[in-house]
C-alpha positions in Angstrom: 136.5 61.1 132.8 139.8 59.7 131.3 138.5 60.6 127.8 137.9 64.2 128.8 141.4 64.5 130.3 143.0 63.2 127.2 141.0 65.6 125.0 142.1 68.6 127.2 145.7 67.4 127.0 145.6 67.0 123.2 144.1 70.4 122.7 146.6 72.0 125.1 149.7 70.3 124.0 149.2 69.8 120.2 147.0 72.4 118.3 147.9 75.3 120.6 151.6 74.6 120.4 151.4 74.2 116.6 149.4 77.4 116.2 151.9 79.4 118.3 154.9 77.9 116.5 153.3 78.7 113.1 152.6 82.3 114.0 149.0 81.9 113.0 148.0 85.3 114.3 149.4 88.8 115.0 152.6 89.3 117.0 150.7 90.7 120.0 148.1 88.0 119.9 150.9 85.3 119.8 152.4 86.8 123.0 149.1 86.8 124.7 148.4 83.2 123.5 151.9 82.1 124.7 151.2 83.6 128.2 147.9 81.8 128.4 149.4 78.5 127.1 152.2 78.4 129.7 149.8 79.0 132.6 147.4 76.4 131.2 150.2 73.8 131.0 151.3 74.6 134.5 147.8 74.3 135.8 147.5 70.9 134.1 150.7 69.7 135.7 149.8 70.9 139.1 146.2 69.7 139.2 146.7 66.4 137.4 150.1 65.5 138.7 148.9 62.1 139.9 147.6 61.4 136.4 151.2 61.8 135.1 153.1 60.0 137.9 152.3 57.1 140.2 152.2 57.8 144.0 155.3 56.6 145.7 156.4 55.5 149.1 159.9 55.7 150.5 162.7 54.2 148.5 160.4 53.6 145.5 161.4 54.7 142.0 159.3 57.4 140.5 157.3 56.0 137.5 154.8 57.4 135.0 151.3 56.1 135.1 151.2 55.3 131.4 153.3 55.8 128.3 150.8 58.4 127.3 151.3 60.3 130.6 155.1 60.2 129.9 154.5 61.5 126.4 152.6 64.5 127.6 155.0 65.2 130.4 157.9 65.3 127.8 155.7 67.6 125.7 155.2 69.9 128.7 159.0 70.1 129.3 159.6 70.8 125.7 157.2 73.7 125.8 159.1 75.2 128.8 162.6 74.7 127.5 161.6 76.3 124.2 160.3 79.3 126.1 163.7 79.7 127.8 165.3 79.7 124.4 162.9 82.4 123.0 164.6 85.8 123.0 161.2 87.4 122.1 159.5 86.3 125.3 158.6 89.2 127.6 160.5 89.3 130.9 157.3 88.9 132.9 156.5 85.7 131.0 160.0 84.4 131.3 160.0 85.1 135.0 156.7 83.2 135.3 158.1 80.2 133.6 161.1 80.2 135.9 158.7 80.3 138.9 156.9 77.3 137.4 160.0 75.2 137.6 160.8 76.3 141.1 157.2 75.6 142.2 157.1 72.2 140.6 160.4 71.3 142.3 159.2 72.6 145.7 155.9 70.8 145.6 156.6 67.7 143.5 160.4 67.2 143.4 160.3 67.7 139.6 164.1 67.5 139.3 164.4 64.1 140.9 162.1 62.4 138.4 164.5 59.9 136.7 163.5 60.9 133.1 163.9 64.6 133.9 167.1 64.1 135.8 168.9 61.9 133.2 167.6 63.3 129.9 166.4 66.9 130.5 168.1 68.6 133.5 171.5 69.3 131.7 169.7 70.8 128.7 167.7 73.2 131.0 170.8 74.3 132.9 172.7 74.9 129.7 169.9 76.8 128.2 169.6 79.1 131.2 173.4 79.6 131.3 173.2 80.5 127.6 170.6 83.1 128.4 172.8 84.6 131.0 175.8 84.7 128.6 174.1 86.3 125.7 172.8 89.1 127.9 169.2 88.8 126.7 167.9 88.2 130.2 170.1 90.5 132.3 167.1 91.9 134.1 166.3 88.3 135.3 169.7 87.3 136.3 168.9 86.6 140.0 165.9 84.5 139.1 167.9 82.5 136.6 170.8 82.0 139.0 168.3 80.8 141.6 166.8 78.3 139.2 170.2 77.1 138.0 171.2 76.5 141.6 168.1 74.4 142.3 168.8 72.3 139.2 172.5 71.9 139.9 171.9 71.0 143.6 170.2 67.8 142.6 173.7 66.5 141.6 176.6 68.9 142.0 179.0 66.4 140.7 177.1 66.2 137.4 177.0 70.0 137.3 180.8 70.4 137.6 181.9 67.3 135.8 179.4 67.3 132.9 177.5 70.6 132.5 180.4 73.1 132.9 182.7 71.3 130.5 179.9 71.0 127.9 179.0 74.7 128.4 182.7 75.7 127.8 183.1 73.3 124.9 180.2 75.0 123.0 182.3 78.1 123.1 185.5 76.4 122.3 186.8 77.1 125.8 188.1 74.9 128.6 188.9 75.1 132.3 192.3 76.5 131.2 190.5 79.6 130.1 187.7 80.0 132.7 187.4 78.3 136.1 184.1 77.7 138.1 184.9 77.6 141.8 183.3 74.3 142.9 181.3 75.7 145.8 177.9 74.3 146.7 176.3 76.6 149.3 173.7 78.9 147.7 175.3 82.3 148.2 178.8 81.2 147.2 177.5 79.2 144.2 175.4 82.2 143.0 178.5 84.6 143.2 180.7 82.0 141.5 178.2 81.4 138.7 177.9 85.2 138.1 181.6 85.6 138.1 182.1 82.6 135.8 179.6 83.9 133.3 181.2 87.3 133.3 184.6 85.6 132.7 183.2 83.7 129.8 181.9 86.9 128.2 185.3 88.5 128.5 187.4 85.7 127.0 184.9 84.7 124.4 
Protein backbone atom coordinates (compact mmCIF):
# COMPACT_ATOMS: atom_id res chain seq x y z
CA UNK A 1 0.00 0.00 0.00
CA UNK A 2 0.98 3.65 -0.29
CA UNK A 3 1.39 3.94 3.49
CA UNK A 4 3.77 0.98 3.54
CA UNK A 5 5.86 2.54 0.76
CA UNK A 6 6.09 5.83 2.61
CA UNK A 7 7.07 4.02 5.80
CA UNK A 8 9.87 2.16 4.02
CA UNK A 9 11.08 5.37 2.41
CA UNK A 10 11.06 7.25 5.69
CA UNK A 11 13.04 4.52 7.40
CA UNK A 12 15.52 4.18 4.52
CA UNK A 13 16.13 7.85 3.88
CA UNK A 14 15.85 9.44 7.30
CA UNK A 15 16.82 7.39 10.42
CA UNK A 16 19.43 5.30 8.57
CA UNK A 17 21.04 8.36 7.04
CA UNK A 18 21.08 10.14 10.38
CA UNK A 19 22.57 7.12 12.18
CA UNK A 20 25.36 6.80 9.62
CA UNK A 21 26.12 10.52 9.69
CA UNK A 22 26.20 10.56 13.48
CA UNK A 23 28.56 7.61 13.64
CA UNK A 24 26.22 5.78 15.98
CA UNK A 25 28.25 2.58 15.94
CA UNK A 26 31.81 1.31 15.38
CA UNK A 27 33.85 2.25 12.29
CA UNK A 28 33.56 -1.21 10.72
CA UNK A 29 29.84 -1.36 11.42
CA UNK A 30 29.37 2.07 9.86
CA UNK A 31 31.07 0.89 6.66
CA UNK A 32 28.87 -2.20 6.57
CA UNK A 33 25.79 -0.10 7.21
CA UNK A 34 26.74 2.34 4.46
CA UNK A 35 27.17 -0.49 1.99
CA UNK A 36 23.75 -1.90 2.84
CA UNK A 37 22.20 1.56 2.77
CA UNK A 38 23.44 2.40 -0.75
CA UNK A 39 22.16 -0.92 -2.08
CA UNK A 40 18.81 -0.37 -0.38
CA UNK A 41 18.42 3.10 -1.86
CA UNK A 42 19.33 1.79 -5.31
CA UNK A 43 16.82 -1.04 -5.07
CA UNK A 44 14.11 1.41 -3.99
CA UNK A 45 14.86 3.66 -6.98
CA UNK A 46 14.89 0.77 -9.44
CA UNK A 47 11.87 -1.13 -8.15
CA UNK A 48 9.71 1.94 -7.43
CA UNK A 49 10.78 4.23 -10.28
CA UNK A 50 7.18 4.72 -11.38
CA UNK A 51 6.32 5.84 -7.85
CA UNK A 52 8.83 8.66 -8.22
CA UNK A 53 8.18 9.71 -11.81
CA UNK A 54 5.15 9.83 -14.06
CA UNK A 55 5.18 7.60 -17.16
CA UNK A 56 5.83 9.70 -20.26
CA UNK A 57 5.23 9.44 -23.94
CA UNK A 58 7.27 11.05 -26.66
CA UNK A 59 7.92 14.80 -26.29
CA UNK A 60 6.43 14.96 -22.80
CA UNK A 61 8.29 16.63 -19.96
CA UNK A 62 9.41 14.27 -17.19
CA UNK A 63 7.49 15.07 -14.00
CA UNK A 64 7.42 13.71 -10.47
CA UNK A 65 4.31 11.91 -9.29
CA UNK A 66 4.02 14.02 -6.13
CA UNK A 67 5.98 16.59 -4.14
CA UNK A 68 6.79 13.81 -1.68
CA UNK A 69 8.23 11.66 -4.48
CA UNK A 70 10.37 14.61 -5.55
CA UNK A 71 11.52 15.09 -1.95
CA UNK A 72 12.70 11.49 -1.63
CA UNK A 73 14.35 11.54 -5.05
CA UNK A 74 16.37 14.56 -3.93
CA UNK A 75 17.31 12.75 -0.72
CA UNK A 76 18.49 9.74 -2.74
CA UNK A 77 20.71 11.95 -4.89
CA UNK A 78 22.08 13.67 -1.78
CA UNK A 79 23.01 10.28 -0.33
CA UNK A 80 24.98 9.37 -3.44
CA UNK A 81 26.76 12.68 -3.96
CA UNK A 82 27.80 12.59 -0.29
CA UNK A 83 29.26 9.13 -0.89
CA UNK A 84 31.34 10.46 -3.79
CA UNK A 85 32.74 13.12 -1.46
CA UNK A 86 33.64 10.58 1.25
CA UNK A 87 37.35 9.80 1.26
CA UNK A 88 36.80 6.96 3.78
CA UNK A 89 34.51 4.97 1.50
CA UNK A 90 36.10 1.66 0.40
CA UNK A 91 36.91 1.45 -3.33
CA UNK A 92 34.46 -1.41 -3.84
CA UNK A 93 31.59 0.64 -2.42
CA UNK A 94 32.60 3.72 -4.39
CA UNK A 95 32.73 1.60 -7.55
CA UNK A 96 29.28 0.20 -6.78
CA UNK A 97 27.83 3.68 -6.39
CA UNK A 98 29.32 4.74 -9.72
CA UNK A 99 27.69 1.72 -11.33
CA UNK A 100 24.37 2.75 -9.76
CA UNK A 101 24.47 6.00 -11.67
CA UNK A 102 25.42 4.39 -14.94
CA UNK A 103 22.67 1.78 -14.50
CA UNK A 104 20.03 4.39 -13.69
CA UNK A 105 21.04 6.39 -16.74
CA UNK A 106 20.98 3.33 -18.97
CA UNK A 107 17.60 2.04 -17.79
CA UNK A 108 15.76 5.24 -16.81
CA UNK A 109 17.64 8.18 -18.39
CA UNK A 110 18.39 9.63 -14.97
CA UNK A 111 20.53 12.46 -16.34
CA UNK A 112 17.72 13.80 -18.54
CA UNK A 113 15.31 14.37 -15.64
CA UNK A 114 14.98 18.18 -15.62
CA UNK A 115 15.58 18.50 -11.86
CA UNK A 116 18.73 16.39 -12.05
CA UNK A 117 19.99 18.04 -15.20
CA UNK A 118 19.52 21.63 -14.06
CA UNK A 119 20.24 21.41 -10.34
CA UNK A 120 22.40 18.33 -9.69
CA UNK A 121 24.38 17.25 -12.73
CA UNK A 122 27.07 19.93 -12.49
CA UNK A 123 27.63 19.19 -8.80
CA UNK A 124 28.08 15.48 -9.49
CA UNK A 125 30.58 16.12 -12.29
CA UNK A 126 32.57 18.59 -10.19
CA UNK A 127 32.62 16.17 -7.24
CA UNK A 128 33.94 13.33 -9.40
CA UNK A 129 36.57 15.58 -11.00
CA UNK A 130 37.62 16.68 -7.51
CA UNK A 131 38.09 13.01 -6.58
CA UNK A 132 40.31 12.53 -9.64
CA UNK A 133 42.35 15.61 -8.78
CA UNK A 134 43.03 14.87 -5.13
CA UNK A 135 44.25 11.37 -6.02
CA UNK A 136 42.08 9.61 -3.45
CA UNK A 137 40.40 7.49 -6.13
CA UNK A 138 43.28 6.76 -8.49
CA UNK A 139 42.42 3.05 -8.57
CA UNK A 140 38.95 3.95 -9.88
CA UNK A 141 40.06 6.48 -12.48
CA UNK A 142 38.64 4.64 -15.49
CA UNK A 143 35.24 4.16 -13.81
CA UNK A 144 35.11 7.82 -12.80
CA UNK A 145 36.09 8.98 -16.29
CA UNK A 146 33.36 6.77 -17.78
CA UNK A 147 30.76 8.26 -15.42
CA UNK A 148 31.91 11.83 -16.06
CA UNK A 149 31.65 11.22 -19.81
CA UNK A 150 28.10 9.91 -19.47
CA UNK A 151 27.13 12.95 -17.39
CA UNK A 152 28.89 15.41 -19.70
CA UNK A 153 27.41 13.88 -22.85
CA UNK A 154 23.93 15.02 -21.81
CA UNK A 155 25.03 18.55 -22.70
CA UNK A 156 28.62 19.00 -23.83
CA UNK A 157 28.19 22.74 -24.20
CA UNK A 158 27.27 22.96 -20.51
CA UNK A 159 30.32 20.86 -19.63
CA UNK A 160 32.80 23.02 -21.52
CA UNK A 161 31.18 26.41 -20.89
CA UNK A 162 29.99 26.00 -17.30
CA UNK A 163 31.61 23.04 -15.54
CA UNK A 164 35.22 23.37 -16.69
CA UNK A 165 35.48 27.11 -15.83
CA UNK A 166 33.85 26.43 -12.44
CA UNK A 167 36.28 23.59 -11.77
CA UNK A 168 39.25 25.81 -12.61
CA UNK A 169 37.91 28.78 -10.65
CA UNK A 170 37.76 26.65 -7.48
CA UNK A 171 41.53 26.31 -7.86
CA UNK A 172 42.12 29.92 -8.85
CA UNK A 173 43.01 28.80 -12.36
CA UNK A 174 41.65 29.63 -15.81
CA UNK A 175 41.89 28.41 -19.39
CA UNK A 176 45.10 30.44 -19.63
CA UNK A 177 46.70 27.92 -17.27
CA UNK A 178 45.07 24.65 -18.36
CA UNK A 179 43.14 23.79 -21.51
CA UNK A 180 40.58 21.02 -21.95
CA UNK A 181 40.49 19.94 -25.58
CA UNK A 182 36.75 20.16 -26.48
CA UNK A 183 36.34 16.72 -27.99
CA UNK A 184 33.13 14.74 -27.59
CA UNK A 185 33.73 11.16 -28.73
CA UNK A 186 34.27 8.82 -25.80
CA UNK A 187 37.91 7.72 -26.30
CA UNK A 188 39.17 11.23 -27.10
CA UNK A 189 37.16 12.78 -24.26
CA UNK A 190 38.54 10.23 -21.79
CA UNK A 191 42.13 10.93 -22.83
CA UNK A 192 41.53 14.68 -22.76
CA UNK A 193 39.98 14.52 -19.29
CA UNK A 194 42.88 12.50 -17.89
CA UNK A 195 45.40 14.89 -19.43
CA UNK A 196 43.48 17.89 -18.16
CA UNK A 197 43.41 16.55 -14.59
CA UNK A 198 47.12 15.79 -14.71
CA UNK A 199 47.86 19.33 -15.94
CA UNK A 200 45.75 20.78 -13.12
CA UNK A 201 47.73 18.76 -10.59
CA UNK A 202 51.00 20.10 -12.02
CA UNK A 203 50.09 23.79 -12.13
CA UNK A 204 48.12 23.77 -8.89
